[in-house]
ZADO-1210 file (C-alpha; in nm, 4 decimals, padded with zeros to 6 digits):
<atoms>
<atom x="13.4675" y="13.7952" z="04.6624" code="ASN" pos="1"/>
<atom x="13.3904" y="13.4240" z="04.6380" code="GLU" pos="2"/>
<atom x="13.5424" y="13.3477" z="04.9780" code="GLU" pos="3"/>
<atom x="13.3209" y="13.6040" z="05.1474" code="LEU" pos="4"/>
<atom x="13.0144" y="13.4765" z="04.9616" code="ILE" pos="5"/>
<atom x="13.0912" y="13.1236" z="05.0829" code="ALA" pos="6"/>
<atom x="13.1567" y="13.2497" z="05.4361" code="GLU" pos="7"/>
<atom x="12.8094" y="13.4036" z="05.4399" code="MET" pos="8"/>
<atom x="12.6655" y="13.0667" z="05.3344" code="GLY" pos="9"/>
<atom x="12.5667" y="13.1530" z="04.9769" code="PHE" pos="10"/>
<atom x="12.6515" y="13.0151" z="04.6355" code="GLU" pos="11"/>
<atom x="12.6476" y="13.3432" z="04.4420" code="SER" pos="12"/>
<atom x="12.6545" y="13.7201" z="04.4825" code="ALA" pos="13"/>
<atom x="12.2965" y="13.7305" z="04.3566" code="GLU" pos="14"/>
<atom x="12.1905" y="13.4953" z="04.6361" code="ALA" pos="15"/>
<atom x="12.3802" y="13.6952" z="04.8972" code="MET" pos="16"/>
<atom x="12.1772" y="13.9991" z="04.7917" code="PHE" pos="17"/>
<atom x="11.9016" y="13.8594" z="05.0159" code="SER" pos="18"/>
<atom x="12.0786" y="13.9800" z="05.3321" code="ILE" pos="19"/>
<atom x="12.0333" y="14.3479" z="05.2453" code="PHE" pos="20"/>
<atom x="11.7327" y="14.4895" z="05.4271" code="LEU" pos="21"/>
<atom x="11.6304" y="14.8475" z="05.3454" code="PRO" pos="22"/>
<atom x="11.6846" y="15.0463" z="05.6607" code="ASN" pos="23"/>
<atom x="11.9063" y="15.3182" z="05.8052" code="THR" pos="24"/>
<atom x="12.2405" y="15.1978" z="05.9402" code="TYR" pos="25"/>
<atom x="12.5118" y="15.3959" z="06.1119" code="GLU" pos="26"/>
<atom x="12.8651" y="15.3012" z="06.0063" code="VAL" pos="27"/>
<atom x="13.2007" y="15.4731" z="05.9939" code="TYR" pos="28"/>
<atom x="13.2918" y="15.6305" z="05.6602" code="ALA" pos="29"/>
<atom x="13.6019" y="15.4131" z="05.6265" code="ASN" pos="30"/>
<atom x="13.4217" y="15.0792" z="05.6702" code="ILE" pos="31"/>
<atom x="13.5466" y="14.8173" z="05.4260" code="SER" pos="32"/>
<atom x="13.3092" y="14.6441" z="05.1835" code="PRO" pos="33"/>
<atom x="13.3744" y="14.3126" z="05.3594" code="GLU" pos="34"/>
<atom x="13.2945" y="14.4581" z="05.7017" code="ALA" pos="35"/>
<atom x="12.9772" y="14.6158" z="05.5647" code="LEU" pos="36"/>
<atom x="12.8620" y="14.2819" z="05.4211" code="VAL" pos="37"/>
<atom x="12.9248" y="14.1107" z="05.7541" code="ARG" pos="38"/>
<atom x="12.7295" y="14.3864" z="05.9286" code="ARG" pos="39"/>
<atom x="12.4384" y="14.3390" z="05.6878" code="MET" pos="40"/>
<atom x="12.4440" y="13.9633" z="05.7548" code="LYS" pos="41"/>
<atom x="12.4209" y="14.0259" z="06.1306" code="ARG" pos="42"/>
<atom x="12.1341" y="14.2708" z="06.0774" code="GLU" pos="43"/>
<atom x="11.9557" y="14.0173" z="05.8564" code="SER" pos="44"/>
<atom x="12.0037" y="13.7348" z="06.1076" code="ASP" pos="45"/>
<atom x="11.8713" y="13.9572" z="06.3866" code="ARG" pos="46"/>
<atom x="11.5690" y="14.0590" z="06.1798" code="PHE" pos="47"/>
<atom x="11.4689" y="13.7016" z="06.0953" code="TRP" pos="48"/>
<atom x="11.5404" y="13.5521" z="06.4385" code="SER" pos="49"/>
<atom x="11.2441" y="13.7183" z="06.6125" code="SER" pos="50"/>
<atom x="10.9798" y="13.4760" z="06.7332" code="GLU" pos="51"/>
<atom x="10.7069" y="13.6696" z="06.5509" code="GLU" pos="52"/>
<atom x="10.8825" y="13.6444" z="06.2137" code="ARG" pos="53"/>
<atom x="10.9719" y="13.2798" z="06.2696" code="GLN" pos="54"/>
<atom x="10.6035" y="13.2072" z="06.3301" code="GLN" pos="55"/>
<atom x="10.5093" y="13.4024" z="06.0168" code="ALA" pos="56"/>
<atom x="10.7611" y="13.2033" z="05.8117" code="LEU" pos="57"/>
<atom x="10.6193" y="12.8782" z="05.9463" code="ALA" pos="58"/>
<atom x="10.2674" y="12.9893" z="05.8542" code="ARG" pos="59"/>
<atom x="10.3812" y="13.0744" z="05.5007" code="ALA" pos="60"/>
<atom x="10.5882" y="12.7535" z="05.4804" code="GLU" pos="61"/>
<atom x="10.8891" y="12.9548" z="05.3633" code="LEU" pos="62"/>
<atom x="11.2479" y="12.9994" z="05.4725" code="THR" pos="63"/>
<atom x="11.3734" y="13.3547" z="05.5251" code="SER" pos="64"/>
<atom x="11.5603" y="13.3288" z="05.1941" code="TYR" pos="65"/>
<atom x="11.2456" y="13.2154" z="05.0124" code="GLU" pos="66"/>
<atom x="11.0482" y="13.4948" z="05.1787" code="ALA" pos="67"/>
<atom x="11.2988" y="13.7521" z="05.0532" code="MET" pos="68"/>
<atom x="11.2840" y="13.6035" z="04.7047" code="THR" pos="69"/>
<atom x="10.9038" y="13.6139" z="04.7007" code="LEU" pos="70"/>
<atom x="10.9041" y="13.9655" z="04.8488" code="ALA" pos="71"/>
<atom x="11.1293" y="14.0808" z="04.5632" code="SER" pos="72"/>
<atom x="10.8650" y="13.9634" z="04.3153" code="ILE" pos="73"/>
<atom x="10.5813" y="14.1288" z="04.5098" code="VAL" pos="74"/>
<atom x="10.7892" y="14.4476" z="04.5251" code="HIS" pos="75"/>
<atom x="10.8258" y="14.4478" z="04.1470" code="GLU" pos="76"/>
<atom x="10.4589" y="14.3639" z="04.0856" code="GLU" pos="77"/>
<atom x="10.3018" y="14.6650" z="04.2518" code="THR" pos="78"/>
<atom x="10.3535" y="14.9904" z="04.4353" code="THR" pos="79"/>
<atom x="10.0001" y="14.9713" z="04.5791" code="VAL" pos="80"/>
<atom x="10.0683" y="14.8724" z="04.9369" code="ARG" pos="81"/>
<atom x="09.7174" y="14.7561" z="05.0222" code="ASP" pos="82"/>
<atom x="09.7399" y="14.4960" z="04.7426" code="GLU" pos="83"/>
<atom x="10.0772" y="14.3504" z="04.8368" code="MET" pos="84"/>
<atom x="09.9514" y="14.0955" z="05.0911" code="ALA" pos="85"/>
<atom x="09.6836" y="13.9790" z="04.8463" code="ARG" pos="86"/>
<atom x="09.9402" y="13.9350" z="04.5681" code="ILE" pos="87"/>
<atom x="10.1672" y="13.7461" z="04.8088" code="ALA" pos="88"/>
<atom x="09.8700" y="13.5219" z="04.8882" code="GLY" pos="89"/>
<atom x="09.8189" y="13.4459" z="04.5190" code="VAL" pos="90"/>
<atom x="10.1789" y="13.3327" z="04.4844" code="TYR" pos="91"/>
<atom x="10.1685" y="13.1245" z="04.8014" code="ILE" pos="92"/>
<atom x="09.8490" y="12.9567" z="04.6760" code="ASN" pos="93"/>
<atom x="10.0229" y="12.8739" z="04.3493" code="ARG" pos="94"/>
<atom x="10.3357" y="12.7442" z="04.5247" code="LEU" pos="95"/>
<atom x="10.1279" y="12.5138" z="04.7427" code="ARG" pos="96"/>
<atom x="09.9476" y="12.3701" z="04.4419" code="ARG" pos="97"/>
<atom x="10.2683" y="12.3275" z="04.2435" code="GLY" pos="98"/>
<atom x="10.1545" y="12.5793" z="03.9831" code="MET" pos="99"/>
<atom x="10.4146" y="12.7924" z="03.8013" code="PRO" pos="100"/>
<atom x="10.4211" y="13.1427" z="03.9481" code="LEU" pos="101"/>
<atom x="10.4015" y="13.2994" z="03.6004" code="GLN" pos="102"/>
<atom x="10.5312" y="13.6257" z="03.7434" code="ALA" pos="103"/>
<atom x="10.6011" y="13.8868" z="03.4777" code="ASP" pos="104"/>
<atom x="10.8782" y="14.0598" z="03.6790" code="PRO" pos="105"/>
<atom x="11.0815" y="13.7383" z="03.6715" code="THR" pos="106"/>
<atom x="11.0496" y="13.7319" z="03.2925" code="VAL" pos="107"/>
<atom x="11.1786" y="14.0881" z="03.2720" code="LYS" pos="108"/>
<atom x="11.4709" y="13.9811" z="03.4900" code="TYR" pos="109"/>
<atom x="11.5357" y="13.6743" z="03.2732" code="ALA" pos="110"/>
<atom x="11.5255" y="13.8852" z="02.9567" code="VAL" pos="111"/>
<atom x="11.7470" y="14.1475" z="03.1206" code="GLY" pos="112"/>
<atom x="11.5140" y="14.4380" z="03.0430" code="ASP" pos="113"/>
<atom x="11.3313" y="14.5854" z="03.3447" code="PRO" pos="114"/>
<atom x="11.1770" y="14.8553" z="03.1220" code="THR" pos="115"/>
<atom x="10.9525" y="14.6121" z="02.9307" code="LEU" pos="116"/>
<atom x="10.5987" y="14.7497" z="02.9178" code="LYS" pos="117"/>
<atom x="10.4422" y="14.4483" z="02.7537" code="ARG" pos="118"/>
<atom x="10.5358" y="14.0834" z="02.7975" code="ILE" pos="119"/>
<atom x="10.5127" y="13.9013" z="02.4638" code="LEU" pos="120"/>
<atom x="10.5073" y="13.5281" z="02.3878" code="TYR" pos="121"/>
<atom x="10.8711" y="13.5419" z="02.2759" code="ARG" pos="122"/>
<atom x="10.9681" y="13.6710" z="02.6196" code="HIS" pos="123"/>
<atom x="10.7899" y="13.3802" z="02.7866" code="LEU" pos="124"/>
<atom x="11.0059" y="13.1363" z="02.5913" code="GLU" pos="125"/>
<atom x="11.3399" y="13.2662" z="02.7226" code="VAL" pos="126"/>
<atom x="11.5120" y="12.9650" z="02.8801" code="ASP" pos="127"/>
<atom x="11.6244" y="13.0894" z="03.2196" code="SER" pos="128"/>
<atom x="11.5776" y="12.9566" z="03.5733" code="PRO" pos="129"/>
<atom x="11.4297" y="13.2989" z="03.6457" code="TYR" pos="130"/>
<atom x="11.1494" y="13.2477" z="03.3925" code="ASN" pos="131"/>
<atom x="10.8663" y="13.1378" z="03.6202" code="THR" pos="132"/>
<atom x="10.6489" y="13.0641" z="03.3189" code="TYR" pos="133"/>
<atom x="10.8862" y="12.7824" z="03.2224" code="LEU" pos="134"/>
<atom x="11.0053" y="12.6704" z="03.5656" code="TYR" pos="135"/>
<atom x="10.7860" y="12.6017" z="03.8661" code="ALA" pos="136"/>
<atom x="10.8714" y="12.7318" z="04.2102" code="GLY" pos="137"/>
<atom x="11.0587" y="13.0422" z="04.3139" code="LEU" pos="138"/>
<atom x="11.3484" y="13.1757" z="04.1060" code="PRO" pos="139"/>
<atom x="11.6942" y="13.0875" z="04.2372" code="PRO" pos="140"/>
<atom x="11.7613" y="13.4321" z="04.3884" code="THR" pos="141"/>
<atom x="11.5783" y="13.7567" z="04.4611" code="PRO" pos="142"/>
<atom x="11.5250" y="13.9719" z="04.1519" code="ILE" pos="143"/>
<atom x="11.5377" y="14.3046" z="04.3400" code="ALA" pos="144"/>
<atom x="11.5813" y="14.4507" z="04.6865" code="MET" pos="145"/>
<atom x="11.2291" y="14.4403" z="04.8314" code="PRO" pos="146"/>
<atom x="11.1109" y="14.7216" z="05.0532" code="ASP" pos="147"/>
<atom x="10.9848" y="14.6486" z="05.4031" code="MET" pos="148"/>
<atom x="10.6229" y="14.6722" z="05.2891" code="ALA" pos="149"/>
<atom x="10.6751" y="14.3838" z="05.0462" code="ALA" pos="150"/>
<atom x="10.8583" y="14.1750" z="05.3078" code="ILE" pos="151"/>
<atom x="10.5819" y="14.2293" z="05.5616" code="GLU" pos="152"/>
<atom x="10.3224" y="14.1508" z="05.2920" code="ALA" pos="153"/>
<atom x="10.4774" y="13.8072" z="05.2447" code="VAL" pos="154"/>
<atom x="10.4957" y="13.7455" z="05.6188" code="LEU" pos="155"/>
<atom x="10.1370" y="13.8647" z="05.6662" code="CYS" pos="156"/>
<atom x="10.0025" y="13.7310" z="05.3350" code="TYR" pos="157"/>
<atom x="09.6284" y="13.7379" z="05.2804" code="GLU" pos="158"/>
<atom x="09.4510" y="13.4032" z="05.2916" code="GLU" pos="159"/>
<atom x="09.2055" y="13.3689" z="05.0024" code="HIS" pos="160"/>
<atom x="09.1256" y="13.1456" z="04.7058" code="ASP" pos="161"/>
<atom x="09.2681" y="13.3635" z="04.4288" code="TYR" pos="162"/>
<atom x="09.5172" y="13.2030" z="04.1892" code="TYR" pos="163"/>
<atom x="09.5432" y="13.4779" z="03.9286" code="TYR" pos="164"/>
<atom x="09.5727" y="13.8545" z="03.9051" code="PHE" pos="165"/>
<atom x="09.6112" y="14.1012" z="03.6227" code="CYS" pos="166"/>
<atom x="09.6602" y="14.4755" z="03.5950" code="ALA" pos="167"/>
<atom x="09.3324" y="14.6612" z="03.5524" code="ARG" pos="168"/>
<atom x="09.2318" y="14.8064" z="03.2179" code="ALA" pos="169"/>
<atom x="09.1980" y="15.1434" z="03.3916" code="GLU" pos="170"/>
<atom x="09.5801" y="15.1451" z="03.4125" code="MET" pos="171"/>
<atom x="09.5614" y="15.2854" z="03.7652" code="ASP" pos="172"/>
<atom x="09.8282" y="15.0590" z="03.9112" code="GLY" pos="173"/>
<atom x="09.5755" y="14.8268" z="04.0730" code="ARG" pos="174"/>
<atom x="09.4862" y="14.4680" z="03.9834" code="HIS" pos="175"/>
<atom x="09.1886" y="14.2427" z="03.9242" code="ASN" pos="176"/>
<atom x="09.2051" y="13.9103" z="04.1079" code="PHE" pos="177"/>
<atom x="09.0517" y="13.5867" z="03.9848" code="ALA" pos="178"/>
<atom x="08.9778" y="13.2413" z="04.1230" code="ARG" pos="179"/>
<atom x="08.9499" y="13.0629" z="03.7869" code="THR" pos="180"/>
<atom x="09.1508" y="13.0715" z="03.4667" code="HIS" pos="181"/>
<atom x="08.8404" y="13.1623" z="03.2666" code="ARG" pos="182"/>
<atom x="08.7788" y="13.4665" z="03.4847" code="GLU" pos="183"/>
<atom x="09.1466" y="13.5603" z="03.4584" code="HIS" pos="184"/>
<atom x="09.1364" y="13.5358" z="03.0783" code="GLU" pos="185"/>
<atom x="08.8563" y="13.7939" z="03.0694" code="ARG" pos="186"/>
<atom x="09.0578" y="14.0283" z="03.2916" code="ASN" pos="187"/>
<atom x="09.3721" y="13.9764" z="03.0835" code="ALA" pos="188"/>
<atom x="09.1871" y="14.0366" z="02.7568" code="ALA" pos="189"/>
<atom x="09.0550" y="14.3685" z="02.8867" code="ALA" pos="190"/>
<atom x="09.4046" y="14.4709" z="02.9962" code="TYR" pos="191"/>
<atom x="09.5618" y="14.3787" z="02.6620" code="HIS" pos="192"/>
<atom x="09.2942" y="14.5756" z="02.4781" code="ARG" pos="193"/>
<atom x="09.3878" y="14.8756" z="02.6922" code="ALA" pos="194"/>
<atom x="09.7568" y="14.8300" z="02.6066" code="LEU" pos="195"/>
<atom x="09.6740" y="14.8145" z="02.2371" code="THR" pos="196"/>
<atom x="09.4505" y="15.1195" z="02.2604" code="ARG" pos="197"/>
<atom x="09.7349" y="15.3116" z="02.4247" code="LEU" pos="198"/>
<atom x="09.9809" y="15.1754" z="02.1655" code="ARG" pos="199"/>
<atom x="10.2014" y="15.0165" z="02.4298" code="ILE" pos="200"/>
<atom x="10.4109" y="14.7520" z="02.2568" code="ARG" pos="201"/>
</atoms>
């Protein structure tokens, strides 16, 4: 519904997806889709209007929309909650330096295949505004519905001097973090050897 999308202040349905916060809501069974969207917008506005979250956004130098977009990437990067704030910090460091995010989940989104196990060079060349290897800054919209842990990780991002991270060769869901590209290349090489050993293509 393009009129409803415009009423909510967005340019696309994908952008409007940012108003949906994972939570439990009580509604009547006969609520219309339009009324539900308006309810979600009110819930989103209420969530972001708190003084604490406004201060967190100012610290991160992000709007609420940008925070949701970044949280969607963090959400797709890891399920390890104690790493989320560190990963968010890596991306904020890169944004502040004008470095491309080079976030693999955005490439999967650009390619249209969330099941990709291994990002190849041909995937990195897909010309899409969601390909953060080709285009600097955040993608134009969220790429998923982030959970509250990912949202809070962005708002409470860890301050550090890491600019890179890579999945560990142990394949345990955790990551190695690096300050320099040379250090990151060593971590990435170890991870790719593990993928090859496990015949993940």
